[in-house]
PyMOL commands that place a pseudoatom at each C-alpha (Angstrom):
pseudoatom trace, name=CA, resn=MET, resi=1, chain=A, elem=C, hetatm=0, pos=[47.137, 20.467, 95.148]
pseudoatom trace, name=CA, resn=TYR, resi=2, chain=A, elem=C, hetatm=0, pos=[44.707, 20.619, 98.050]
pseudoatom trace, name=CA, resn=PRO, resi=3, chain=A, elem=C, hetatm=0, pos=[41.296, 21.780, 96.813]
pseudoatom trace, name=CA, resn=TYR, resi=4, chain=A, elem=C, hetatm=0, pos=[38.581, 22.759, 99.238]
pseudoatom trace, name=CA, resn=ILE, resi=5, chain=A, elem=C, hetatm=0, pos=[35.260, 20.964, 98.843]
pseudoatom trace, name=CA, resn=ASP, resi=6, chain=A, elem=C, hetatm=0, pos=[33.451, 24.307, 98.545]
pseudoatom trace, name=CA, resn=ASP, resi=7, chain=A, elem=C, hetatm=0, pos=[35.686, 25.227, 95.591]
pseudoatom trace, name=CA, resn=ILE, resi=8, chain=A, elem=C, hetatm=0, pos=[33.948, 22.593, 93.509]
pseudoatom trace, name=CA, resn=PHE, resi=9, chain=A, elem=C, hetatm=0, pos=[31.263, 24.299, 91.459]
pseudoatom trace, name=CA, resn=HIS, resi=10, chain=A, elem=C, hetatm=0, pos=[27.738, 22.990, 92.053]
pseudoatom trace, name=CA, resn=ALA, resi=11, chain=A, elem=C, hetatm=0, pos=[25.410, 24.978, 89.775]
pseudoatom trace, name=CA, resn=GLN, resi=12, chain=A, elem=C, hetatm=0, pos=[21.812, 23.869, 90.122]
pseudoatom trace, name=CA, resn=ILE, resi=13, chain=A, elem=C, hetatm=0, pos=[18.339, 25.292, 89.605]
pseudoatom trace, name=CA, resn=SER, resi=14, chain=A, elem=C, hetatm=0, pos=[17.310, 25.232, 93.267]
pseudoatom trace, name=CA, resn=ARG, resi=15, chain=A, elem=C, hetatm=0, pos=[18.936, 25.495, 96.667]
pseudoatom trace, name=CA, resn=GLU, resi=16, chain=A, elem=C, hetatm=0, pos=[17.687, 21.990, 97.466]
pseudoatom trace, name=CA, resn=SER, resi=17, chain=A, elem=C, hetatm=0, pos=[19.382, 20.606, 94.332]
pseudoatom trace, name=CA, resn=VAL, resi=18, chain=A, elem=C, hetatm=0, pos=[22.655, 22.275, 95.345]
pseudoatom trace, name=CA, resn=ILE, resi=19, chain=A, elem=C, hetatm=0, pos=[22.499, 20.700, 98.795]
pseudoatom trace, name=CA, resn=LEU, resi=20, chain=A, elem=C, hetatm=0, pos=[21.717, 17.223, 97.396]
pseudoatom trace, name=CA, resn=THR, resi=21, chain=A, elem=C, hetatm=0, pos=[24.545, 17.456, 94.845]
pseudoatom trace, name=CA, resn=GLN, resi=22, chain=A, elem=C, hetatm=0, pos=[26.940, 18.777, 97.472]
pseudoatom trace, name=CA, resn=ASP, resi=23, chain=A, elem=C, hetatm=0, pos=[26.072, 15.988, 99.913]
pseudoatom trace, name=CA, resn=ALA, resi=24, chain=A, elem=C, hetatm=0, pos=[26.694, 13.376, 97.207]
pseudoatom trace, name=CA, resn=SER, resi=25, chain=A, elem=C, hetatm=0, pos=[30.000, 15.065, 96.340]
pseudoatom trace, name=CA, resn=VAL, resi=26, chain=A, elem=C, hetatm=0, pos=[31.140, 15.119, 99.973]
pseudoatom trace, name=CA, resn=ARG, resi=27, chain=A, elem=C, hetatm=0, pos=[30.299, 11.417, 100.391]
pseudoatom trace, name=CA, resn=LEU, resi=28, chain=A, elem=C, hetatm=0, pos=[32.130, 10.518, 97.173]
pseudoatom trace, name=CA, resn=HIS, resi=29, chain=A, elem=C, hetatm=0, pos=[35.246, 12.486, 98.115]
pseudoatom trace, name=CA, resn=LEU, resi=30, chain=A, elem=C, hetatm=0, pos=[35.322, 10.841, 101.545]
pseudoatom trace, name=CA, resn=GLN, resi=31, chain=A, elem=C, hetatm=0, pos=[34.928, 7.392, 99.968]
pseudoatom trace, name=CA, resn=LEU, resi=32, chain=A, elem=C, hetatm=0, pos=[37.831, 8.172, 97.635]
pseudoatom trace, name=CA, resn=GLY, resi=33, chain=A, elem=C, hetatm=0, pos=[40.035, 9.010, 100.611]
pseudoatom trace, name=CA, resn=PHE, resi=34, chain=A, elem=C, hetatm=0, pos=[40.011, 12.797, 100.494]
pseudoatom trace, name=CA, resn=VAL, resi=35, chain=A, elem=C, hetatm=0, pos=[40.153, 14.648, 103.800]
pseudoatom trace, name=CA, resn=ILE, resi=36, chain=A, elem=C, hetatm=0, pos=[37.585, 17.436, 104.072]
pseudoatom trace, name=CA, resn=ASN, resi=37, chain=A, elem=C, hetatm=0, pos=[38.465, 20.283, 106.422]
pseudoatom trace, name=CA, resn=LEU, resi=38, chain=A, elem=C, hetatm=0, pos=[34.957, 21.372, 107.372]
pseudoatom trace, name=CA, resn=ALA, resi=39, chain=A, elem=C, hetatm=0, pos=[36.300, 24.286, 109.418]
pseudoatom trace, name=CA, resn=LYS, resi=40, chain=A, elem=C, hetatm=0, pos=[37.665, 25.854, 106.220]
pseudoatom trace, name=CA, resn=SER, resi=41, chain=A, elem=C, hetatm=0, pos=[34.738, 24.941, 103.975]
pseudoatom trace, name=CA, resn=SER, resi=42, chain=A, elem=C, hetatm=0, pos=[31.552, 26.885, 103.264]
pseudoatom trace, name=CA, resn=LEU, resi=43, chain=A, elem=C, hetatm=0, pos=[28.926, 24.240, 102.719]
pseudoatom trace, name=CA, resn=ILE, resi=44, chain=A, elem=C, hetatm=0, pos=[25.934, 26.584, 102.843]
pseudoatom trace, name=CA, resn=PRO, resi=45, chain=A, elem=C, hetatm=0, pos=[24.905, 27.650, 99.313]
pseudoatom trace, name=CA, resn=SER, resi=46, chain=A, elem=C, hetatm=0, pos=[25.544, 31.357, 98.788]
pseudoatom trace, name=CA, resn=GLN, resi=47, chain=A, elem=C, hetatm=0, pos=[25.605, 33.838, 95.943]
pseudoatom trace, name=CA, resn=VAL, resi=48, chain=A, elem=C, hetatm=0, pos=[27.519, 36.484, 97.913]
pseudoatom trace, name=CA, resn=MET, resi=49, chain=A, elem=C, hetatm=0, pos=[30.823, 35.510, 99.522]
pseudoatom trace, name=CA, resn=THR, resi=50, chain=A, elem=C, hetatm=0, pos=[34.303, 36.671, 100.453]
pseudoatom trace, name=CA, resn=ARG, resi=51, chain=A, elem=C, hetatm=0, pos=[37.202, 34.684, 98.983]
pseudoatom trace, name=CA, resn=LEU, resi=52, chain=A, elem=C, hetatm=0, pos=[40.921, 35.474, 98.784]
pseudoatom trace, name=CA, resn=GLY, resi=53, chain=A, elem=C, hetatm=0, pos=[40.390, 39.054, 99.899]
pseudoatom trace, name=CA, resn=ALA, resi=54, chain=A, elem=C, hetatm=0, pos=[37.572, 39.781, 97.434]
pseudoatom trace, name=CA, resn=TRP, resi=55, chain=A, elem=C, hetatm=0, pos=[33.855, 40.295, 98.027]
pseudoatom trace, name=CA, resn=ILE, resi=56, chain=A, elem=C, hetatm=0, pos=[32.036, 38.397, 95.273]
pseudoatom trace, name=CA, resn=ASP, resi=57, chain=A, elem=C, hetatm=0, pos=[28.386, 39.020, 94.380]
pseudoatom trace, name=CA, resn=THR, resi=58, chain=A, elem=C, hetatm=0, pos=[27.346, 36.530, 91.705]
pseudoatom trace, name=CA, resn=LEU, resi=59, chain=A, elem=C, hetatm=0, pos=[23.771, 37.851, 91.650]
pseudoatom trace, name=CA, resn=ASN, resi=60, chain=A, elem=C, hetatm=0, pos=[24.857, 41.266, 90.385]
pseudoatom trace, name=CA, resn=GLY, resi=61, chain=A, elem=C, hetatm=0, pos=[28.138, 40.263, 88.729]
pseudoatom trace, name=CA, resn=ARG, resi=62, chain=A, elem=C, hetatm=0, pos=[30.276, 42.352, 91.072]
pseudoatom trace, name=CA, resn=VAL, resi=63, chain=A, elem=C, hetatm=0, pos=[33.670, 41.758, 92.640]
pseudoatom trace, name=CA, resn=ARG, resi=64, chain=A, elem=C, hetatm=0, pos=[35.440, 44.247, 94.905]
pseudoatom trace, name=CA, resn=PRO, resi=65, chain=A, elem=C, hetatm=0, pos=[38.091, 44.201, 97.618]
pseudoatom trace, name=CA, resn=SER, resi=66, chain=A, elem=C, hetatm=0, pos=[36.801, 42.922, 100.947]
pseudoatom trace, name=CA, resn=GLN, resi=67, chain=A, elem=C, hetatm=0, pos=[36.353, 45.399, 103.795]
pseudoatom trace, name=CA, resn=ASN, resi=68, chain=A, elem=C, hetatm=0, pos=[39.443, 43.924, 105.514]
pseudoatom trace, name=CA, resn=LYS, resi=69, chain=A, elem=C, hetatm=0, pos=[41.568, 44.504, 102.396]
pseudoatom trace, name=CA, resn=VAL, resi=70, chain=A, elem=C, hetatm=0, pos=[40.321, 48.080, 102.072]
pseudoatom trace, name=CA, resn=GLN, resi=71, chain=A, elem=C, hetatm=0, pos=[41.242, 48.743, 105.715]
pseudoatom trace, name=CA, resn=GLU, resi=72, chain=A, elem=C, hetatm=0, pos=[44.699, 47.208, 105.193]
pseudoatom trace, name=CA, resn=ILE, resi=73, chain=A, elem=C, hetatm=0, pos=[45.318, 49.540, 102.254]
pseudoatom trace, name=CA, resn=ASN, resi=74, chain=A, elem=C, hetatm=0, pos=[44.192, 52.633, 104.183]
for i in range(1, 74): cmd.bond("trace and resi %d" % i, "trace and resi %d" % (i + 1))
show_as sticks, trace
zoom trace
């Protein structure tokens, strides 16, 4: 299994807490020998994202096909 660092859930109260926790996690994973592909990782905290062809809005609890997927279907 090859998890992406941004797939690890970092729920915190503030954006600053997320960044601090994420930085610590990245350092730990590197120390343990994991390779982090930064080009494929989203390290900026976000509550709206596109993953695996789905647009995910965690603020409003919505998931729908991404615009690219909708265009592929049409």
